[in-house]
N, C-alpha and C positions, 0 to 999 in steps of 0.2 A: 476527415475522415474521421469517420464515430468510434470510440471504446468502448469496453465494460472496463469499468472499476471495480475490484474489490476492495472494500472498507471494512476493518474488521480492528472491533474496536468492545470492549467488555461492556463499557458504557454505552447507553441506545442514546442519547443527549448529545455523546461524541459522532456517534453516526449520527448523526438527525444533521450536527453542523456541518459534516464535511458534508453530509449528500447537498445539504441547503445551497454550499460555498460552490460543489460539481454543478449543481443544476444554472446556477447565474452565471457559473465560466464556460458550461458547455452543455447545453443545454439539449444536446440532438445528442451525448453521450448516455449511457447505461450504467447505472451502479447496481453493484449486489451489493449486501450487509452480512454479517457475520459477527456473532456474539463472542467466541473461543477459536481457537488454533482449528478442534475438531470439526466446528461448522465450516471454517475457511476452505480446508482439505475438504470439504463436501462438495463444498462452491464449485473450485477451483477443474473439480473433477469432473462435475455435472455441467459445467457453462467454461467457454471461452472465455477465459478473463486476458487482457491485455496487460493491465497494473495493478499493481498494491499500496493502499494504505494501509499497516500494520503499528498497531497501540503495541508500547513494549511491557509495558506491565499489563499481565492478563492472567485469571487464574488457571491455573493449571500450565500448558508450556508459554512462555514470552514470547514476545514477538522477532528476538534472536534465533529464536529455534526452528518457529514457523517458518521465520525468511528461507533458514536453511534446507526445512523440508520443502517449500515451493520452490527453491531452484535447484532439488534433485528434481524434481519434476520437469519444468522448464526453466534452463538454464537463462533464456534472455530475457523471462521475465522482470521487470522492470519493477522492487521494488521501495517501499521507502518505510523505516522503523520512527517513530512518534510517539517522541514520550517529551515530560517535562524533566528527566532526570539527562542531565548533559555532561555526567561523568562521561570522562576522556576512554573509558575501557568502552564503556558500551558502544559510542559514536565510531570507535577504534573496528569493534568486533561487527558490526554494521559495515562499515567499509568492506571487512576480510569477508565475506559471506557476498557482498556484493551487493550490497542496497545501500539507499542513500538515508541518514539521517534528517530526519523535521521535529524544530524542536516545537514543543504546546505552549502556549496554545497556539493554534497552527491559524496563522493567516491566511485571509482569502491570494493577498499577493505571494507568498511564498508559497502556497496551492497550488496558483497559475502558473509559477516561474515553473516548481515542478512536474506537473501535470504535460508543460507543454516539453520539456527534454525528454520526458519518459516515453511521450505517444511520437516522440522523434527516435528514439533511439528501441521502438518498441516495430516500428515501420523497415526500420534499416536492416533491424534483425529479417524483417519477414521477405525481404526482400534478398536477403543473401540466401 
């Protein structure tokens, strides 16, 4: 199954890095990019998104706030909050929202594991 992945990070370099890994792991998947929460919400309203990777630390609204907004739009949307800030409070809040926490730097192995699980969850939700 092909998926559409939304990559949200204020760093163009970070978005490019994740997109490169995504193309390597799943060349048939599509990716969309957003530089901030407003851009991400616009992408979700315009396109069918199957899963999302959200940077935690962005100008304006952070990744946790965006995760909550995306879950309000689509409660079954698999989300990961990605951050170099490994504070337990951030990890706990991500989990409370229903997001997975992934530590930066995001390795291709960790990304592959997340994508596999997230795609499975999305497929299961679609069948319900």
